[in-house]
C-alpha positions in Angstrom: 0.0 -0.1 0.1 3.2 2.2 0.2 6.6 2.7 -1.5 9.7 2.1 0.3 12.8 3.8 -1.6 15.9 1.7 -1.4 18.9 3.9 -0.9 22.2 2.0 -0.2 24.6 4.2 1.6 28.1 2.6 0.7 30.2 3.3 3.8 33.7 1.9 2.4 35.4 0.9 5.7 38.6 -0.9 6.0 39.3 -1.0 2.3 42.6 -2.6 1.6 44.7 -1.3 -1.5 43.9 -4.5 -3.4 40.4 -4.3 -2.5 40.4 -0.6 -3.8 41.6 -1.8 -7.0 38.8 -4.5 -7.4 36.2 -1.7 -6.5 37.4 0.6 -9.0 36.9 -2.1 -11.7 33.7 -3.1 -10.0 32.4 0.6 -10.3 33.3 0.6 -14.0 31.4 -2.8 -14.5 28.4 -1.3 -12.6 28.4 1.8 -14.9 28.5 -0.4 -17.9 25.7 -2.5 -16.5 28.0 -5.6 -16.2 26.6 -6.8 -13.0 27.3 -10.3 -13.4 31.1 -9.7 -14.2 31.0 -7.4 -11.2 29.5 -9.9 -9.0 32.2 -12.6 -10.1 35.0 -10.3 -9.5 33.8 -9.3 -5.9 33.2 -13.1 -5.0 36.8 -13.9 -5.9 38.2 -10.7 -4.2 36.3 -11.8 -1.1 37.9 -15.1 -0.8 41.2 -13.3 -0.4 39.7 -10.5 2.0 36.7 -12.3 3.8 36.5 -9.3 6.4 36.5 -6.4 4.0 33.2 -4.4 4.6 33.6 -2.5 1.3 33.7 -5.6 -0.9 30.7 -7.2 1.0 28.8 -4.0 0.7 29.5 -3.8 -3.1 28.2 -7.3 -3.6 25.2 -6.6 -1.9 24.6 -3.6 -4.3 25.3 -5.6 -7.2 23.0 -8.5 -6.1 20.1 -6.0 -5.7 21.0 -4.7 -9.4 20.6 -8.3 -10.3 17.4 -8.8 -8.5 18.8 -11.6 -6.5 17.4 -10.6 -3.2 18.3 -13.6 -1.2 22.0 -13.1 -2.3 21.8 -9.3 -1.3 20.3 -10.1 2.2 23.2 -12.6 2.6 25.7 -10.0 1.9 24.2 -7.3 3.9 23.9 -9.5 6.9 27.6 -10.1 6.4 28.2 -6.3 6.4 26.0 -6.3 9.8 28.1 -8.9 11.4 31.1 -6.7 10.5 29.8 -3.4 11.4 27.1 -4.1 14.1 26.7 -0.2 15.0 25.9 0.9 11.3 22.2 1.7 11.5 22.2 2.1 7.7 22.6 -1.6 7.0 19.7 -2.4 9.2 17.5 -0.4 7.3 18.7 -1.7 3.9 18.1 -5.2 5.2 14.6 -4.0 6.2 13.7 -2.9 2.7 15.3 -6.1 1.3 13.1 -8.4 3.7 10.2 -6.2 2.8 10.9 -6.8 -1.0 10.9 -10.5 -0.4 7.6 -10.5 1.8 9.3 -11.1 5.0 7.4 -8.0 7.1 8.4 -9.5 10.4 12.1 -9.6 9.6 11.6 -6.3 8.1 10.2 -4.7 11.2 12.8 -6.3 13.3 15.6 -4.8 11.4 13.9 -1.4 11.4 13.6 -1.9 15.2 17.2 -2.6 15.6 18.4 0.2 13.1 16.2 2.8 15.0 17.7 1.9 18.2 21.0 2.8 16.8 19.6 6.1 14.9 16.6 7.0 16.5 16.4 10.2 14.5 16.6 8.9 11.1 13.4 10.6 9.4 13.2 8.1 6.4 13.6 5.0 8.6 10.8 6.3 11.1 8.5 6.9 8.3 9.1 3.7 6.5 8.8 1.8 9.9 5.3 3.6 10.7 4.1 2.8 7.3 5.1 -0.9 7.8 3.6 -1.1 10.9 0.4 0.4 9.5 0.5 -2.2 6.5 0.4 -4.9 9.3 -2.6 -3.4 11.0 -0.2 -2.3 14.1 -1.8 1.1 14.4 -1.1 1.5 17.9 2.5 0.9 17.5 2.8 3.4 14.5 1.4 6.2 16.5 4.7 6.9 18.4 6.9 7.2 15.3 4.3 9.2 13.3 3.8 11.6 16.2 7.7 12.2 16.4 7.7 12.7 12.5 4.8 15.1 12.9 7.3 17.1 15.4 10.2 16.9 13.0 8.4 17.4 9.7 5.7 20.0 11.2 3.2 20.5 8.3 4.1 17.2 6.4 0.5 16.2 5.2 1.2 12.6 4.5 2.5 12.1 8.0 -0.4 13.8 9.5 -2.8 11.8 7.2 -1.2 8.5 8.6 -1.3 9.6 12.3 -5.2 10.5 12.0 -5.9 7.2 10.5 -3.5 5.2 13.0 -5.2 7.0 15.9 -8.7 6.3 14.7 -7.8 2.7 13.9 -6.6 2.1 17.2 -9.5 3.4 19.1 -8.0 6.9 20.1 -11.0 8.6 18.8 -10.7 12.0 20.7 -7.0 12.3 19.9 -7.8 11.3 16.3 -10.5 13.7 16.0 -8.4 16.4 17.3 -5.5 15.7 14.9 -8.2 15.6 12.0 -9.5 19.2 12.9 -5.8 20.3 12.9 -5.4 18.8 9.5 -8.6 20.3 8.2 -7.4 23.9 9.4 -4.1 23.8 7.8 -3.8 26.5 5.1 -1.4 24.3 3.3 -3.9 21.3 3.0 -5.3 21.6 -0.6 -8.7 20.2 -1.6 -7.0 17.3 -3.3 -5.2 16.4 0.1 -8.3 16.6 1.9 -10.0 14.3 -0.8 -7.3 11.9 -0.4 -7.7 11.6 3.4 -11.4 11.2 2.9 -10.9 8.3 0.5 -8.5 6.6 3.2 -11.0 7.2 6.0 -14.0 5.6 3.8 -11.6 2.5 2.8 -10.9 2.1 6.4 -14.5 2.1 7.4 -14.2 5.5 9.4 -17.4 6.9 8.3 -17.7 9.9 10.8 -14.2 11.0 10.0 -14.8 10.7 6.3 -18.1 12.5 6.5 -16.5 15.4 8.4 -13.5 15.7 5.9 -16.2 15.7 2.9 -18.2 18.3 4.7 -15.2 20.3 4.9 -14.1 19.9 1.2 -17.5 21.1 0.2 -17.7 24.0 2.5 -14.2 25.0 0.9 -15.4 24.1 -2.6 -19.0 23.6 -2.9 -19.0 23.0 -6.7 -16.5 19.9 -6.3 -18.6 17.3 -7.7 -16.6 14.5 -6.6 -16.7 15.4 -2.9 -20.5 15.5 -3.4 -20.6 12.0 -4.9 -18.3 10.4 -2.5 -20.4 12.0 0.4 -23.5 10.8 -1.1 -22.3 7.3 -1.3 -21.2 7.5 2.3 -24.8 8.5 3.4 -26.0 5.8 1.4 -24.1 3.2 3.4 -25.7 4.8 6.4 -29.1 4.6 4.8 -29.5 8.3 4.9 -31.3 8.3 1.6 -32.7 11.7 1.2 -29.5 13.6 2.0 -27.6 11.2 -0.2 -30.0 12.0 -3.2 -29.4 15.6 -2.4 -25.6 15.3 -2.7 -25.5 12.9 -5.7 -28.1 15.1 -7.5 -25.8 18.1 -7.0 -23.0 16.1 -8.3 -24.9 15.2 -11.4 -25.9 18.7 -12.0 -22.3 19.9 -11.6 -21.1 17.1 -14.1 -24.3 15.7 -16.2 -21.9 14.0 -18.5 -20.2 11.8 -16.0 -21.9 8.1 -16.1 -21.0 7.2 -12.4 -22.7 9.9 -10.7 -26.0 9.4 -12.7 -25.9 5.6 -12.0 -25.0 6.2 -8.3 -27.9 8.7 -8.2 -30.4 6.1 -9.7 -29.0 3.4 -7.2 -29.8 5.6 -4.1 -33.4 6.2 -5.3 -33.7 2.5 -6.1 -32.5 1.6 -2.6 -34.7 4.1 -1.0 -37.7 2.5 -2.8 -38.3 5.6 -4.9 -38.9 3.4 -8.0 -41.0 5.9 -9.9 -38.6 8.7 -9.4 -35.6 6.5 -10.4 -37.3 5.4 -13.5 -38.1 8.9 -14.4 -34.5 9.9 -13.9 -33.4 7.2 -16.0 -35.4 7.8 -18.9 -34.3 11.5 -18.7 -30.7 10.3 -19.2 -31.3 7.5 -21.7 -29.7 9.4 -24.6 -26.6 9.9 -22.7 -26.1 6.5 -21.0 -28.8 4.1 -22.4 -26.2 1.6 -23.8 -24.5 1.2 -20.7 -25.0 -2.2 -18.8 -25.4 -0.3 -15.7 -28.1 1.6 -17.0 -29.8 -1.3 -18.3 -29.5 -3.1 -15.1 -31.0 -0.3 -13.2 -33.9 0.3 -15.5 -34.7 -3.4 -14.9 -34.5 -2.8 -11.1 -36.8 0.1 -11.4 -39.4 -2.2 -13.2 -39.0 -5.0 -10.7 -39.4 -2.3 -7.8 -42.8 -1.1 -9.3 -44.1 -4.8 -9.5 -43.6 -4.9 -13.2 -41.8 -8.3 -13.1 -42.3 -9.4 -16.7 -41.1 -6.0 -17.9 -37.9 -6.2 -15.7 -37.2 -9.9 -16.9 -37.5 -8.7 -20.5 -34.8 -6.1 -19.8 -32.4 -8.5 -18.0 -32.6 -11.6 -20.4 -31.0 -9.8 -23.2 -28.7 -8.0 -20.9 -27.4 -11.3 -19.5 -26.9 -12.7 -23.0 -25.2 -9.8 -24.1 -22.9 -9.8 -20.8 -22.7 -13.2 -19.6 -20.3 -12.4 -16.8 -22.5 -9.6 -15.4 -23.0 -11.3 -12.0 -25.6 -8.7 -10.8 -27.5 -9.1 -13.8 -27.7 -12.7 -13.3 -28.6 -12.3 -9.7 -31.4 -9.9 -10.5 -32.7 -12.3 -13.2 -32.7 -14.7 -10.6 -35.0 -12.4 -8.6 -37.4 -12.2 -11.4 -37.8 -15.8 -12.0 -38.2 -16.3 -8.3 -41.0 -13.5 -8.3 -42.6 -15.4 -11.3 -42.5 -18.7 -9.4 -39.9 -20.2 -11.8 -37.7 -21.6 -8.9 -35.5 -23.9 -11.0 -34.5 -20.9 -13.4 -34.0 -18.9 -10.3 -31.6 -21.4 -8.7 -29.6 -21.5 -11.9 -29.1 -17.9 -12.3 -28.2 -17.5 -8.6 -25.6 -20.3 -9.0 -24.2 -18.6 -12.1 -23.8 -15.5 -10.1 -22.1 -17.2 -7.2 -19.7 -19.1 -9.6 -18.6 -15.4 -11.0 -18.5 -13.8 -7.7 -18.5 -16.4 -4.8 -17.8 -13.8 -2.1 -21.1 -12.0 -2.4 -23.1 -12.7 0.5 -26.4 -11.7 -1.1 -26.0 -14.4 -3.9 -25.5 -16.9 -1.3 -28.5 -15.7 0.5 -30.8 -15.6 -2.5 -29.8 -19.2 -3.3 -30.7 -20.3 0.1 -34.0 -18.6 -0.3 -35.0 -20.2 -3.4 -33.6 -23.7 -2.0 -35.8 -23.2 1.1 -38.8 -22.5 -1.1 -38.2 -25.6 -3.3 -39.4 -27.7 -0.5 -38.5 -29.4 2.8 -36.0 -31.7 0.9 -33.6 -28.9 0.3 -33.9 -26.8 3.6 -30.4 -28.3 4.8 -29.0 -26.9 1.5 -30.6 -23.6 2.2 -29.3 -23.4 5.7 -25.8 -24.1 4.3 -26.2 -21.3 1.9 -27.7 -18.9 4.6 -24.8 -19.6 6.8 -22.2 -19.0 4.4 -24.0 -15.7 3.5 -23.6 -14.8 7.3 -20.0 -15.8 7.3 -19.5 -13.4 4.5 -21.7 -10.7 6.0 -22.5 -11.2 9.7 -24.7 -8.0 9.7 -26.9 -9.2 7.1 -30.5 -9.3 8.8 -32.4 -10.4 5.9 -30.2 -13.7 5.9 -31.0 -14.2 9.5 -34.6 -14.0 8.9 -34.3 -16.4 6.1 -32.2 -18.8 8.2 -34.9 -18.6 10.9 -37.7 -19.6 8.5 -35.5 -22.4 7.5 -35.6 -23.6 11.2 -39.0 -23.0 11.4 -39.7 -25.4 8.6 -37.7 -28.0 10.4 -39.7 -27.5 13.4 -36.8 -26.2 15.5 -38.7 -23.4 16.9 -36.7 -22.4 19.8 -33.4 -21.8 17.4 -35.5 -20.0 15.2 -36.9 -17.8 18.1 -33.2 -17.1 19.3 -32.1 -16.2 15.8 -35.2 -13.6 15.4 -34.7 -12.1 18.8 -31.1 -11.6 18.2 -31.7 -10.1 15.0 -34.4 -7.7 16.2 -31.8 -6.4 18.8 -29.6 -5.6 15.7 -32.5 -4.0 13.6 -35.4 -3.3 15.9 -37.7 -2.0 13.0 -37.3 -5.0 10.6 -40.8 -5.8 9.8 -39.9 -9.0 8.3 -38.2 -10.2 11.7 -41.1 -9.3 13.8 -43.6 -11.1 11.4 -42.0 -14.3 11.6 -41.2 -14.0 15.3 -45.0 -13.5 16.0 -45.7 -16.8 13.9 -42.9 -18.8 15.8 -44.3 -17.6 19.3 -47.9 -18.4 18.3 -46.8 -21.9 17.2 -45.2 -22.6 20.6 -48.6 -21.3 22.3 -47.1 -18.3 23.6 -50.0 -15.8 22.8 -48.8 -12.8 24.9 -45.7 -12.6 23.2 -47.4 -13.2 19.8 -50.0 -10.6 20.7 -47.2 -8.2 21.4 -45.2 -8.8 18.1 -48.5 -8.2 16.4 -48.8 -4.7 17.9 -45.2 -3.8 16.9 -46.0 -5.0 13.2 -49.0 -2.7 13.0 -47.0 0.3 14.1 -44.1 -0.6 11.6 -46.6 -1.2 8.9 -48.0 2.2 9.3 -44.7 3.7 9.5 -43.6 2.0 6.2 -46.7 3.3 4.4 -46.1 6.8 5.4 -42.3 6.6 4.3 -43.3 5.2 0.9 -45.9 7.8 0.3 -43.3 10.4 1.0 -41.7 11.9 -2.2 -38.3 13.0 -2.3 -37.8 16.3 -3.8 -35.4 15.9 -6.5 -34.9 18.0 -9.7 -32.5 16.3 -12.4 
């Protein structure tokens, strides 16, 4: 995730006259690109002067040029044994071990080198970045704070420090560092956007949102910041605000397909199917040939209950783009809605083959397997459990899994799953409905009545939400 520059400082210590002659010839070979010849010459010279640091150092450099990492490490380890107080050798070995993939050895070399030269700025920076790469954010804080003191307004150091503090749970300190960063006159809009993207990638939505809000205050017509903020708000299910931000991004850059498709997706996820379809029709001339556009049109029809129309949109799309896994997944949904369970199962399996780590695909296959009959409930359970392994927060899969156990007459197990699911998402209507049924089947009338009352309230709230129109002007 970061780049470490290999700088081999060649301290030629204790070079004998004969070794000097060899090194002069080696330098000429290196300048001429004759690295193999240089290595052979050095190997012969080392046989006569095995304790010569300069010869071993040049051998290490030549092996680096020849991309023989193991041989370079062996040469520099010999240098280390001859000059154990030279911090530079430890740092060079750290780089070589990292190049080889030995992060543990690289970290150890940096630790030993910094014990000898604790004020080496480049080594501290590389060490901190390596710690972050390994997820050791708490350990990275100290060198990053030292670097901040040494390098002052270095924005990369400050951004890494913010990331490390927030990732290791030091929220207050991290937020204070973030505010300092955003108050820096030297931090450009591009610098702030880079930090925001890192924070989004690290699943730190509050800090990312604060950063994007700051960018928009500084540059209100920066479409990328509006779009990124809209997607962040979508993850938090703040649909109306997400629509507002993405709608503004579309207004600012109407030719960018990503913004328009993201706006349509927010409208669809918000259940605003008529608005989504109206918007998609308005941009058809610009984006109508894109698979993403066709997919979202089909999604709109599906949401409007026009399943045959959605199917008619998706079937040619899947034929033209057979590796479009989300197209196959949605076509499976259409077949499921039409009662064509085998066709649905086929499409879900094709989607899983294309993208086996998508939890939604396994959940959908589990759903259709459950509907195919009691003989396939165990298969359904396996798929739903796989979905939950991939996405433990998937409450819909939890409800489907509970229904499977209900079909198997394992009602206490279904009850436990549903009660835990409602704790995660108290307003999940489907969970309350199934739980009410499970209570009644166990003869627990009081609990069933309680759930029925909750269902009534949630039903009314859902109807009000769907009736509410989002104010959007394309």
